[in-house]
C-alpha positions as CSV (number, residue, x, y, z in Angstrom):
1,X,-10.1,68.4,-32.5
2,X,-8.3,66.7,-29.8
3,X,-11.2,66.8,-27.5
4,X,-13.6,65.3,-30.1
5,X,-11.2,62.4,-30.7
6,X,-11.0,61.7,-26.9
7,X,-14.8,61.8,-26.7
8,X,-15.0,59.2,-29.4
9,X,-12.5,57.0,-27.7
10,X,-14.4,57.3,-24.4
11,X,-17.7,56.4,-26.0
12,X,-16.1,53.4,-27.8
13,X,-14.6,52.1,-24.5
14,X,-18.0,52.4,-22.8
15,X,-19.7,50.5,-25.7
16,X,-17.1,47.7,-25.6
17,X,-17.4,47.4,-21.8
18,X,-21.2,47.1,-22.0
19,X,-20.9,44.5,-24.9
20,X,-18.5,42.4,-22.8
21,X,-21.0,42.1,-20.1
22,X,-24.0,41.4,-22.2
23,X,-23.0,39.6,-25.4
24,X,-21.0,36.6,-24.2
25,X,-23.8,34.8,-22.5
26,X,-25.6,31.6,-23.4
27,X,-29.3,30.8,-22.8
28,X,-30.1,31.2,-19.1
29,X,-27.6,34.0,-18.6
30,X,-24.5,31.6,-18.1
31,X,-21.3,32.6,-19.8
32,X,-19.7,30.0,-22.1
33,X,-16.8,28.0,-20.9
34,X,-13.7,28.2,-23.0
35,X,-11.6,24.9,-22.9
36,X,-14.3,23.1,-20.8
37,X,-11.9,20.1,-20.3
38,X,-9.9,22.3,-18.0
39,X,-13.0,22.5,-15.8
40,X,-14.6,19.2,-16.2
41,X,-12.3,16.2,-16.7
42,X,-13.6,14.0,-19.7
43,X,-12.4,10.9,-17.8
44,X,-14.9,9.0,-15.7
45,X,-14.6,9.4,-11.9
46,X,-13.9,6.3,-9.9
47,X,-17.5,5.7,-8.7
48,X,-19.4,7.1,-11.7
49,X,-21.0,4.4,-13.7
50,X,-20.3,3.8,-17.4
51,X,-23.8,5.0,-18.4
52,X,-23.1,8.6,-17.4
53,X,-20.4,11.1,-18.4
54,X,-20.6,14.8,-17.7
55,X,-24.2,14.4,-16.8
56,X,-25.2,13.0,-20.1
57,X,-26.7,9.5,-20.3
58,X,-24.8,6.9,-22.3
59,X,-25.3,3.3,-23.0
60,X,-28.3,2.0,-21.0
61,X,-27.0,-1.6,-21.2
62,X,-24.1,-0.6,-18.9
63,X,-25.9,2.0,-16.9
64,X,-25.3,0.3,-13.6
65,X,-21.7,-0.9,-14.3
66,X,-19.3,1.0,-12.0
67,X,-15.9,2.0,-13.2
68,X,-14.3,0.6,-10.0
69,X,-14.8,-3.0,-10.7
70,X,-13.7,-6.2,-8.9
71,X,-10.6,-7.8,-10.4
72,X,-11.1,-10.9,-12.4
73,X,-11.4,-14.0,-10.2
74,X,-8.0,-15.8,-9.6
75,X,-5.9,-12.8,-10.5
76,X,-3.4,-11.1,-8.3
77,X,-1.5,-7.7,-8.4
78,X,1.9,-7.8,-10.0
79,X,4.5,-8.4,-7.4
80,X,2.1,-9.8,-4.8
81,X,2.9,-13.2,-3.2
82,X,-0.1,-15.1,-2.1
83,X,0.1,-16.6,1.4
84,X,-1.1,-20.2,1.3
85,X,-1.9,-20.8,5.0
86,X,-5.3,-20.1,6.5
87,X,-5.9,-18.1,9.6
88,X,-6.6,-21.0,11.9
89,X,-4.7,-23.5,14.2
90,X,-3.9,-25.8,11.3
91,X,-2.5,-22.9,9.2
92,X,-0.4,-21.8,12.1
93,X,1.1,-25.3,12.5
94,X,1.7,-25.8,8.8
95,X,3.4,-22.5,8.6
96,X,5.6,-23.4,11.5
97,X,6.6,-26.6,9.7
98,X,7.1,-25.3,6.2
99,X,8.1,-21.7,6.2
100,X,11.7,-20.6,6.4
101,X,13.1,-17.1,6.3
102,X,13.9,-16.6,2.6
103,X,16.0,-13.4,3.2
104,X,19.7,-13.7,3.5
105,X,21.0,-12.2,6.7
106,X,23.0,-9.0,6.4
107,X,23.8,-6.2,8.7
108,X,21.5,-4.0,6.6
109,X,18.5,-6.4,7.0
110,X,19.2,-6.4,10.8
111,X,19.2,-2.7,11.0
112,X,16.0,-2.4,9.0
113,X,14.4,-5.1,11.2
114,X,15.4,-3.1,14.2
115,X,13.8,0.0,12.8
116,X,10.6,-1.9,12.0
117,X,10.6,-3.3,15.6
118,X,10.8,0.2,17.0
119,X,7.8,1.3,14.9
120,X,5.4,-1.7,15.2
121,X,6.4,-3.8,18.1
122,X,8.2,-2.1,20.9
123,X,5.0,-0.5,22.4
124,X,3.8,-3.9,23.5
125,X,6.8,-6.2,23.4
126,X,9.2,-3.7,25.0
127,X,12.8,-2.7,24.0
128,X,14.3,-6.1,25.0
129,X,11.3,-8.3,23.8
130,X,10.2,-9.2,27.3
131,X,6.6,-8.1,26.9
132,X,6.9,-4.9,29.0
133,X,6.3,-2.2,26.5
134,X,4.8,1.1,27.3
135,X,1.2,0.0,26.7
136,X,1.7,-3.0,29.1
137,X,3.2,-0.7,31.7
138,X,0.3,1.7,31.4
139,X,-2.1,-1.3,31.8
140,X,-3.6,-0.8,28.4
141,X,-2.7,-4.5,27.7
142,X,-2.1,-7.3,30.2
143,X,1.4,-8.6,30.5
144,X,2.4,-10.5,27.3
145,X,2.8,-14.3,27.7
146,X,5.5,-14.4,25.0
147,X,9.0,-13.3,26.0
148,X,11.6,-13.3,23.2
149,X,14.5,-15.1,25.0
150,X,17.1,-17.6,24.2
151,X,15.5,-21.1,23.9
152,X,12.0,-19.9,23.1
153,X,10.4,-22.7,21.2
154,X,8.7,-20.9,18.4
155,X,9.7,-21.3,14.7
156,X,10.2,-18.5,12.2
157,X,7.2,-19.7,10.2
158,X,4.9,-19.4,13.2
159,X,6.2,-15.9,13.9
160,X,5.5,-15.0,10.3
161,X,2.0,-16.4,10.5
162,X,1.3,-14.5,13.8
163,X,2.5,-11.2,12.3
164,X,0.4,-11.8,9.2
165,X,-2.9,-12.7,10.9
166,X,-2.4,-11.6,14.6
167,X,-2.9,-13.8,17.5
168,X,-4.6,-13.4,20.8
169,X,-4.7,-9.6,21.6
170,X,-2.2,-8.9,18.8
171,X,-3.8,-7.6,15.6
172,X,-2.8,-8.5,12.0
173,X,0.0,-6.6,10.5
174,X,-0.2,-7.8,6.9
175,X,-1.6,-4.4,5.8
176,X,1.2,-2.5,7.5
177,X,4.2,-4.7,6.7
178,X,5.1,-6.3,3.5
179,X,6.2,-9.9,3.5
180,X,9.8,-8.9,3.1
181,X,9.5,-6.6,6.0
182,X,8.0,-9.2,8.2
183,X,11.0,-11.5,7.5
184,X,13.4,-8.7,8.3
185,X,11.6,-8.1,11.6
186,X,11.9,-11.9,12.4
187,X,15.6,-11.8,11.7
188,X,16.0,-9.0,14.2
189,X,13.9,-10.6,16.8
190,X,15.6,-14.1,16.6
191,X,19.1,-12.7,16.5
192,X,18.7,-9.7,18.7
193,X,16.5,-11.3,21.5
194,X,16.6,-15.0,21.0
195,X,20.4,-15.0,20.4
196,X,20.3,-17.3,17.4
197,X,23.3,-17.5,15.1
198,X,22.7,-16.3,11.5
199,X,22.3,-18.9,8.9
200,X,25.4,-20.5,7.5
201,X,27.0,-18.8,4.6
202,X,26.6,-22.0,2.3
203,X,22.8,-21.8,3.0
204,X,22.6,-18.1,2.2
205,X,24.5,-18.7,-1.1
206,X,21.9,-21.3,-2.1
207,X,19.0,-18.9,-1.2
208,X,20.7,-16.1,-3.2
209,X,21.2,-18.3,-6.2
210,X,17.5,-19.4,-6.1
211,X,16.4,-15.7,-6.0
212,X,18.7,-14.7,-8.8
213,X,17.4,-17.7,-10.9
214,X,13.8,-16.8,-10.2
215,X,14.4,-13.1,-11.3
216,X,16.1,-14.3,-14.5
217,X,13.1,-16.5,-15.4
218,X,10.8,-13.7,-14.7
219,X,12.7,-11.3,-17.0
220,X,12.7,-13.9,-19.8
221,X,8.9,-14.4,-19.4
222,X,8.4,-10.6,-19.6
223,X,10.6,-10.3,-22.7
224,X,8.6,-13.2,-24.5
225,X,5.3,-11.4,-23.6
226,X,6.4,-8.3,-25.5
């Protein structure tokens, strides 16, 4: 009796095994996908056009419209500050005349400027700003004409313009350094190598008040938008 029961169980197991291999297939011999969204994202990929989704054709009127579209003309990313001076001699001169370092000087700003100098500038300008960095010493670049020293006649605005666009053999750094980081770097160079005195406390307080006021206005605008 027991043997007959085991035989029935064995036969049933064989039948179920065969059924599992043969019954769960779609036309063409492919097994169905359970929860297909886990395999194929329903969202459109960046460079897939609006007329196609999961290989199915959609609206022909937008067949060639890509999901990665150009921003609306005249718009800028949130938090981005446009730079109004062109990459030419006139822009360089105007930046020198009009731009002032908006960052209040602090020891923390100086330390961050020194760190940035070590990452982006020391290879050419050298540890003391005399244009004798490792790339110059290895003759990868000719000796730099600009030496950061006391009495150097170059304004903070011109330095910012140069870091932004590059000048001569120096390439642009706008994609590597934010505007705030560029100003921190300028603080370090002018105080550490050009031996300039930090701004007077009164001026710093005025700048701080202007920054705080601007932040308050921005918060009010955002609240009204909601």
